[in-house]
N, C-alpha and C positions, 0 to 999 in steps of 0.2 A: 504494500500500500504506500502511495506517495505521501508527502507531508500534508497536502491539502485534504486528502481523504481522511488522514488520521485526525486532522483538526475537526472536520465535520463529525466524525464518529464520537470524538471527545465531547463536542457540544451537544450531540443528540442524547447521550447517556443521561445527563441530569434531567432532561425533559421527560425521558421515559420513566425515570424514577419518580418524578413529580406526578405524572399522570397515574402511575400505579398507586401512589399514595392517596390521590384524590378518589380513585375508584374504590380502593379498600375502605376508605372512610365512608363513602356513600353506602356501601354494602353493610357496613357495621351499623350505620344509622338506621337503615331500613330494617335490619334485624331487631333493632331496639324498639321499633314502633309497636304500639299496643295492637294485639290481634283483634280484628273485627270479623264478626260472622259474615259469610258471603251472602246470606239471604235470611233475614229475620222475618218470620211470619207473624204479623200482628194479630193478636187475639187468640193464638193457638196455645194450648196447654199441654204439658207432658202427659203421655197416655200409655198405659199398659206395660207389659213385660218385655216388649220388643223395641224399646227406644224409639217410640213414635210420638207425634204430636197431633192433637185433634182440635177441631173447632166445629160447632154445630150452628148453622145459620138458619134463621127463619126468613125464607125468601119470599113468602107469600102467605096470606092466611091459609093454613092447612098444608103448607109445603115446607119441609126441612131438607137441608143438605148437610150431611156429616162428612167433613173433609178430614182425611187421615193421611198424614205426611210422615216421611222419615225424619229423624231428629235433625239431620243436617241436609240442607239444600244449598246448592251453589247456583246462583242466578246466571252465572257466566256459562254454565253447561246446559246441555239439553235437559228439559224437564217434561215429564209425561203426566198429563191430567186425564184420568179415566172417569168419565161420567157414567155411573152405573145406576140405571133406573130400576127400582125394585120390582120384583114380581108381585102379582096380585096376592093379597093375604099375608104378606111377610113384613115384619118390622125391620128397621135398620139393624138392630142388634142381632136378630135372627139371621139376617143376610150376611152379616160379618162372620157369625159363627163362633162357637166355643165348644170345649170338650163336654161330652155328655156326662152327667152325674145325676144323682137322685134329685128329682124335682125340676130338672132341666128339660124343656120341651123338645120334641123331635125336630122341630123346624131349625133349631140351632145347629143341626148336624147334617144339613143337606146341601148347602152352597159353599160355605167357608171362603167367602170372597176375601176376607182379611188375610187368612193364612195363604191363600193362593197368590195374593198380591205380594206378600213377603217373599214367596218363592220367586215371583217375577223379579223382584229387586235383586235376589241372589243370582238370577240368570241373565244379568246384564242390563237391567233397567233400574238402577239404584235410586233414581230421582223420580220415582212414581208416586203420585198423589191420587187417591181415590175420593170421589164425591159420591156418597150414597144418597140417592134422590128418592124421597118418600113423600107420598101424598097422604093426607090424614085419613082418607077413605081406604087406604092400602090398595088402591086401584087407579092407575093412571088412565085407563079408558073411562072410568066413571068420573074422574076429575075433569078431563077434557070435555066430556059430554055435558056435565053440569055447568061449566063455565061458558060453553059454546066454543066450537072448534077454532074459528078464526081468532077469537080473543085468547084462547088457551095457547094456540101455536105462537102467537106474538109474545105472550108472557114467557113461554119456554125459552125463546130466543133471548129475551132480556135476562132471564135467570142464569143462563149459561155465561153471559157477559159479566154478571155479578160474581160468578164463581172464579172466572179468570182474574177479575179485579182483586178478589180476596187473596190471591196468591201474588199480588203485585204485578200482574200481567207481564211476566218476564218475556223478553224478546225471543227466546228459543223454546217456547212452550209448544208441545204437540198435544192435541186433544183427541181423545177417543170417545166416540159416542156408542154406548152399548147398553144392554139391559136384558133381563131375562123375563120370559112370559109376557105379562101385561106391561112390563117396562118398555116393550117395543112401541107402545103407544106414545110414550114420551119421545122416543127416537123419531118416529114419523111426524110428531108435532114439530120437532126442530127442523126436519127436512121440509115440511110443508110451510113453515113459517117465514120463509125467505125466498127470494128469487133464485139465488144460487148459493151453493154450499161454500163456506169460507175455506181459504187455503190452509189456515192453521188447524183445521179439522183434518187429521191425517189417517184416521181409521174409523170405519163403521163396522160393528160386529153385532149381529142379531143372534142371541143365544136362545134358540127355540122361541123366537119373539117376532117373527116377520109375518104375523097373521094378516096384517092389513096392507101388504104389498100390492101396489097397482102399477101398471106400465108407466104412469107419469113419474113415479119414484125412480124407476129405472133410467129414464131419460136424464133426470137431474143428477143421479149418481154417476152415470157415464160421463157427463160433462165435467163433473168434479174429478173423476179418475184421470181423464185425459190431460188435465191441467198440470199435474205433478206426479212423477213416477213414484213418489213416496206414499201416495194415497192408496189405501187398501180396503177392500170390501170383503167381509167374511160373514158366513151364516152357518149355523148348526141347526139341524132339524132331524126328525125321525118320522117313520111311517106311523102316524097317529090315526089313520082313517078308520081302523076297526077296534081300537082299544076300548075296554069296557071298565066301568066303575059302578059297583053296586048293581050289576046286571044291566046297565044302560051304556050305550055308546057315548063317549065323552065329547066328540066333535060332530058337527052337523055334516050332511052329505056334501057341503061345499066349503066347509071350514078346515081349520088345522094348518099347521106349518108345513106339512108335506105338500099339500096342494099349493100353498103360498110359495114354496120354494120352486115348484114346477112353473108357476107363473113368473117367478124371477128369472129362472133359466131361459124360458121362452122369450121374455122381453129383452134380456141382455144378449141373447144369441143373435138378435138382428144386427148387432154391431160388433160382437166379439165371437171368437171361435173357442169353444171349450174343449179341453182334453179330459176324457173320463178315465179314471183309474180308481184304486182303492187306497184307503189309509186305515189300517186295522179293520174294524168292523164296518167302516163307513164307505159309502160310495163318494167319490170326490170329483167335483167338476172344477177344473182349473183353467184360468186364462190369466194373462198378465194383470197383476194387481187384484185378482179375484180368486177366492176359494170358497166354494159352497160344499158343505159336507152333509150327507143324508144317510142316516142309519136305517137300513131296510127293516129292522125290527122283526126278524122271522118268528120270534116267540110271542109276538103281540103283547109286549109288556109296556107299562107306562114308564118311559125313559125321560120324561120331561125335565126333571131336575137331576136325575142320575147322570145325564150327559154333562151337565155343567159342573157338578161337584165331584162325584165319584170317578168320573172319566177325565177330570182335569180340563174340561172343555173351555173354561174361562182362560186358563193359562195358554192353551193352544191358540185360542182366537187372538190373544194379545201378542203372541210371538210369531205366528206363521207369516211368512213373507220376509222376515228379517234374516239377513245373510247367515249369521252365526247359527241360528236355530235351524235353518234349512240344511246346514251341513251336518247337523247332529241328529241324535235320536229324538223322536217325537214323543210327546207326553200323552197324546190322546189314546188312552187305554184304561182298562178297568182296574186301576190300582192307584190310589192317591200318591202323589209325589210331594205333597206339602204337609204331611202329618206333623213334622217337627215344629211347624210354625202355628199350630192351633193354640189359641189362648185358653186359659182356664176360666176366665170371666170377663165381663164387659161392664164398664161403668162410664157412661157418656155424660158430658156436662150439659147444662141447660142451653136451649137455643137463644141466640141473640141476633138482632138485625144486622145486615151486612155493613151498614154505615158505621158501626162501632168498631173502628180499627185503630 
């Protein structure tokens, strides 16, 4: 090295040492700053034995939403909000589920949506929040009919906006619209209550709940599916045409989810091509962003709730179509995969208006 180069090197060395000192000081100062939670849920209280938080909102006279979130949420990361509209005749606590014991009613052991959601978090959706949506009549079809369908549909859209706001309306939130049995009426109310489905709605899953499907619903859902490859439509149903209870057929000659699913397949087939195969005991109709699962029910049993709880149908409906789940073993089978997450008891706080935040 010549003399000029040596001089430049000697001049640069102090500058490098000074920059390193400044950088080190900045890092040390940052490390000393007090830790702030990434996302603080206003109005939520600690809940249960699984490090969760809960808030019960009174959204409307006769309507409550029980939001259950993990203890830690990071607003900078993707968040999943699952809107779970309750089936006819079930309370929120029964839908969440608990272990059976003396004096505990059988309804607590048939869905286990709380335990299944904990399993979802363990399977790659750690920032999942569930909103259990309950009408005071324990029937969304009755609630909509009493209020009037147009008014009820508009109110359902408003309630969903309130639920997003209760979580701080984070920018990376993905919303799933789902429900079991009569909860499908809430889902169709949301679909019918607006001109087009929003892009932040990323999944619609009918859990033996698509009774009221009509071709107009298919048109709106197809337009929504085409707008974003992340959007996913799922339905589970079984052959309920001949099932009997107390010696009488349960569904009418034109009702039930098997017939509704056939209407769905027919309507969607005008625009998409389905591939038919099987998944376990189910017939499966698949197309890009769509999975429709129909249990042929050869023993003519009532599988209405069994598909959702005992067969892990809720978990499957939330995971199907996601790359990691598609590469692995499926959970849609007759053995619970979530038993370790079932709670021993449920104590929910009183409902408060959503404006109290």
